C-alpha positions as CSV (number, residue, x, y, z in Angstrom):
1,X,-1.8,-17.7,-11.0
2,X,-4.2,-16.5,-13.8
3,X,-7.0,-14.1,-13.5
4,X,-7.3,-10.3,-13.2
5,X,-6.2,-7.9,-10.5
6,X,-7.4,-4.2,-10.2
7,X,-5.3,-1.3,-9.0
8,X,-5.7,2.4,-8.7
9,X,-3.7,4.5,-11.2
10,X,-2.4,4.3,-14.7
11,X,-0.3,1.5,-16.3
12,X,3.2,1.9,-15.0
13,X,2.1,3.2,-11.6
14,X,3.8,1.7,-8.5
15,X,0.6,-0.1,-7.7
16,X,0.9,-1.7,-11.2
17,X,4.5,-2.6,-10.2
18,X,3.1,-4.3,-7.1
19,X,0.6,-6.3,-9.2
20,X,3.4,-7.3,-11.5
21,X,5.7,-8.4,-8.7
22,X,3.2,-10.1,-6.4
23,X,0.9,-11.6,-9.0
24,X,3.0,-11.9,-12.2
25,X,0.6,-14.3,-13.9
26,X,-2.5,-12.0,-13.6
27,X,-3.7,-9.3,-15.9
28,X,-3.4,-5.9,-14.1
29,X,-6.5,-3.7,-14.6
30,X,-6.0,0.1,-14.0
31,X,-8.8,2.0,-12.2
32,X,-9.3,5.8,-11.6
33,X,-9.9,5.5,-7.9
34,X,-9.5,3.1,-5.0
35,X,-13.3,2.8,-4.8
36,X,-13.4,1.7,-8.5
37,X,-10.8,-1.0,-7.9
38,X,-12.8,-2.3,-4.9
39,X,-16.0,-2.2,-6.8
40,X,-14.6,-4.2,-9.7
41,X,-13.5,-6.9,-7.3
42,X,-16.8,-6.8,-5.3
43,X,-18.8,-7.2,-8.5
44,X,-16.6,-10.1,-9.7
45,X,-15.2,-8.3,-12.8
46,X,-11.7,-8.9,-11.4
47,X,-10.5,-11.6,-9.0
48,X,-8.4,-9.4,-6.7
49,X,-7.7,-5.8,-5.8
50,X,-4.3,-4.4,-4.9
51,X,-4.5,-1.5,-2.4
52,X,-1.5,0.5,-0.9
53,X,-1.9,1.1,2.8
54,X,1.3,2.7,4.0
55,X,4.8,3.8,3.0
56,X,7.9,3.9,5.1
57,X,8.7,7.5,4.0
58,X,5.3,9.3,3.9
59,X,3.2,7.2,6.2
60,X,-0.4,6.0,5.8
61,X,-2.3,6.2,2.5
62,X,-5.2,8.6,2.9
63,X,-8.7,7.1,3.0
64,X,-7.7,3.4,2.9
65,X,-8.5,2.6,6.5
66,X,-11.9,4.2,6.0
67,X,-12.6,2.2,2.8
68,X,-11.5,-1.3,4.0
69,X,-14.2,-2.0,6.6
70,X,-17.0,-1.0,4.2
71,X,-15.5,-2.6,1.0
72,X,-17.1,-6.0,1.5
73,X,-13.7,-7.6,0.6
74,X,-11.2,-9.6,2.7
75,X,-7.5,-9.3,3.0
76,X,-5.9,-12.5,1.7
77,X,-2.2,-11.3,1.3
78,X,0.2,-8.5,1.9
79,X,3.0,-7.4,-0.4
80,X,6.0,-5.2,0.5
81,X,7.3,-3.4,-2.6
82,X,10.5,-1.4,-2.7
83,X,9.9,2.0,-4.3
84,X,12.7,2.6,-6.7
85,X,12.6,6.0,-8.4
86,X,14.1,6.4,-11.8
87,X,14.6,9.4,-14.1
88,X,12.9,8.5,-17.4
89,X,13.4,10.4,-20.7
90,X,12.5,10.1,-24.3
91,X,14.8,7.7,-26.2
92,X,18.3,9.1,-26.9
93,X,18.1,11.8,-24.2
94,X,21.3,12.5,-22.2
95,X,21.0,13.3,-18.4
96,X,22.6,16.7,-18.9
97,X,19.7,17.7,-21.3
98,X,17.0,17.3,-18.7
99,X,15.7,20.5,-17.2
100,X,12.4,19.4,-15.6
101,X,11.3,16.2,-13.8
102,X,7.5,15.5,-13.7
103,X,6.0,13.3,-10.9
104,X,3.5,13.1,-8.1
105,X,4.1,15.6,-5.3
106,X,5.2,12.9,-2.8
107,X,8.1,11.7,-5.0
108,X,9.8,15.1,-5.2
109,X,11.2,15.2,-1.7
110,X,12.3,11.6,-1.9
111,X,14.9,12.4,-4.6
112,X,15.6,16.0,-3.7
113,X,19.4,15.5,-3.5
114,X,19.6,14.1,-7.0
115,X,17.5,16.8,-8.5
116,X,19.5,19.5,-6.7
117,X,22.8,18.0,-7.8
118,X,21.7,17.9,-11.4
119,X,20.0,21.3,-11.5
120,X,16.6,19.7,-12.4
121,X,13.4,21.4,-11.4
122,X,10.5,19.3,-10.1
123,X,7.1,19.6,-11.8
124,X,4.1,18.3,-10.0
125,X,1.8,15.8,-11.8
126,X,-1.3,14.0,-10.5
127,X,0.3,10.6,-11.0
128,X,3.8,9.2,-11.7
129,X,2.7,6.9,-14.5
130,X,0.7,9.8,-16.1
131,X,3.9,11.9,-15.9
132,X,5.8,9.1,-17.8
133,X,3.0,8.9,-20.4
134,X,3.0,12.7,-20.9
135,X,6.7,12.9,-21.2
136,X,6.6,10.2,-23.9
137,X,3.9,12.2,-25.7
138,X,5.8,15.5,-25.5
139,X,9.0,14.0,-26.9
140,X,11.1,16.8,-25.4
141,X,14.5,15.8,-24.1
142,X,14.3,18.7,-21.5
143,X,11.3,17.0,-19.9
144,X,11.7,13.7,-17.9
145,X,9.6,11.7,-15.4
146,X,10.2,10.2,-12.0
147,X,8.6,6.8,-12.1
148,X,9.1,3.0,-11.9
149,X,11.1,0.6,-14.0
150,X,7.8,-0.7,-15.3
151,X,6.7,2.7,-16.5
152,X,9.8,2.9,-18.7
153,X,8.8,-0.3,-20.4
154,X,5.1,0.7,-20.7
155,X,5.8,4.0,-22.3
156,X,9.0,3.3,-24.2
157,X,11.2,5.6,-22.2
158,X,14.9,5.4,-21.5
159,X,16.1,5.1,-17.8
160,X,18.5,8.0,-17.6
161,X,19.3,7.5,-13.9
162,X,18.3,4.4,-11.9
163,X,17.3,4.2,-8.2
164,X,17.8,7.9,-7.3
165,X,15.8,8.0,-4.1
166,X,17.5,9.6,-1.1
167,X,16.3,6.9,1.3
168,X,17.2,3.3,0.3
169,X,14.6,1.8,2.7
170,X,11.6,3.4,0.9
171,X,9.0,0.6,0.9
172,X,5.2,0.5,0.3
173,X,3.0,-2.1,2.0
174,X,0.1,-3.3,-0.2
175,X,-2.9,-5.4,0.8
176,X,-4.4,-7.9,-1.7
177,X,-8.2,-8.1,-1.4
178,X,-10.6,-10.8,-2.5
179,X,-14.4,-11.5,-2.2
180,X,-13.9,-14.5,0.0
181,X,-11.7,-15.0,3.0
182,X,-9.2,-17.9,3.3
183,X,-8.6,-18.8,6.9
184,X,-6.9,-22.2,6.2
185,X,-3.6,-21.1,4.9
186,X,-0.4,-20.9,7.1
187,X,2.6,-18.8,6.0
188,X,6.2,-19.8,6.3
189,X,6.9,-16.4,7.8
190,X,4.0,-16.4,10.1
191,X,0.4,-15.1,9.9
192,X,-1.1,-11.7,10.3
193,X,-4.7,-10.8,11.4
194,X,-6.2,-7.4,10.7
195,X,-9.4,-6.0,12.3
196,X,-11.2,-2.8,13.3
197,X,-13.1,-2.1,16.5
198,X,-14.8,0.5,18.6
199,X,-14.4,0.5,22.4
200,X,-17.3,0.7,24.8
201,X,-18.0,4.0,26.5
202,X,-16.4,3.1,29.9
203,X,-13.4,4.5,31.6
204,X,-10.0,3.2,30.3
205,X,-11.8,1.0,27.8
206,X,-8.9,1.1,25.2
207,X,-6.3,0.4,27.9
208,X,-8.2,-2.6,29.2
209,X,-8.9,-3.9,25.7
210,X,-5.2,-3.8,24.8
211,X,-4.3,-5.7,28.0
212,X,-5.3,-9.0,26.6
213,X,-2.7,-8.8,23.9
214,X,0.1,-8.1,26.3
215,X,-0.8,-10.8,28.8
216,X,-1.2,-13.4,26.1
217,X,2.0,-12.6,24.3
218,X,0.4,-11.3,21.0
219,X,2.5,-8.8,19.1
220,X,0.4,-5.9,17.9
221,X,2.3,-4.3,15.0
222,X,-0.1,-1.5,14.2
223,X,-2.9,0.4,16.1
224,X,-4.3,3.5,14.5
225,X,-7.4,5.5,15.3
226,X,-9.6,7.6,13.0
227,X,-12.9,9.4,13.2
228,X,-16.0,7.8,11.6
229,X,-19.3,9.3,10.5
230,X,-17.9,12.8,10.7
231,X,-18.0,12.8,14.5
232,X,-15.3,13.9,16.9
233,X,-16.6,11.4,19.5
234,X,-17.0,8.3,17.3
235,X,-13.6,6.7,17.0
236,X,-12.7,3.5,15.2
237,X,-9.4,1.6,15.7
238,X,-7.5,-0.3,13.0
239,X,-5.2,-3.0,14.2
240,X,-2.7,-5.6,12.8
241,X,-1.5,-8.4,15.0
242,X,0.9,-11.3,14.5
243,X,-0.8,-14.7,14.6
244,X,-3.9,-16.6,13.5
245,X,-7.3,-16.4,15.2
246,X,-7.1,-20.2,15.7
247,X,-3.9,-19.8,17.8
248,X,-4.8,-20.2,21.5
249,X,-3.1,-17.0,22.6
250,X,-4.8,-15.0,19.8
251,X,-8.2,-16.5,20.8
252,X,-7.8,-15.4,24.4
253,X,-6.7,-11.9,23.4
254,X,-9.6,-11.4,21.0
255,X,-12.1,-12.7,23.6
256,X,-10.8,-10.1,26.1
257,X,-11.0,-7.4,23.4
258,X,-14.6,-8.2,22.6
259,X,-15.6,-7.7,26.2
260,X,-14.5,-4.0,26.1
261,X,-15.7,-3.2,22.5
262,X,-19.1,-2.2,21.2
263,X,-18.3,-3.7,17.8
264,X,-15.4,-5.5,16.1
265,X,-14.9,-6.7,12.5
266,X,-12.3,-9.0,11.1
267,X,-10.8,-7.7,7.9
268,X,-8.4,-10.5,7.0
269,X,-6.2,-13.4,8.0
270,X,-3.2,-13.8,5.7
271,X,0.4,-14.9,5.5
272,X,3.0,-12.4,6.5
273,X,5.2,-11.2,3.6
274,X,8.8,-12.4,4.3
275,X,10.0,-8.9,3.6
276,X,8.0,-7.6,6.6
277,X,10.9,-8.6,8.9
278,X,13.5,-7.2,6.6
279,X,11.7,-3.8,6.6
280,X,11.4,-3.9,10.4
281,X,15.2,-4.4,10.7
282,X,15.8,-1.5,8.4
């Protein structure tokens, strides 16, 4: 597939790795913020946007659920990417020379055992790919970066230790966004439907709204709430379900949901990533 796909971060970031893995034929375009990546896609300057939504180790990516409903974009695919952490050093560096490892704050606890065993101090950087770039610029064998395989290629660094994360299940789920929805596809591993909604101001509205999914045998894989408009009383729910809106049981469940909601918005209908079930099994 040709074209351009935007992501938040610098070249070599894990979001860049996701673009490389999920859309290898597309040009990956780095952006400063999630909003910038969304805007490039919305304006037609790129074809797709790659957005991380959650990680098996540190949970939900901040702000994404707030941005998705207002983005004007549609989810057309999901991608599960294993987060392999590597220790990257300037060419010729030996592991025993490294004194400091630079990376984003969330990566440090994920490879704490390796750093402790090798007496390496963690140094916080704003971005893992930036840490790799800065280590390459410093040229000091005592300074290394914790980053992706791709970052090593981008910045000409040696991989001193490969896949050093403490938890081997560490996986990030990404959503691939486009300007137009595609409701015709069917995936070999099933379909996913994502939507947001607000319940009506009646007793037990959420409980009643969820009843339709249980009675119609629709598996809801995610339900999260978050405040909107800076109000403690205005709550929006984000949901992922298995199935396609054209499936009869999904139709019935969504009809029942609409009866108990004040508003509902479909964010995407897309094939399930085959690795979804592998991650679920652990």
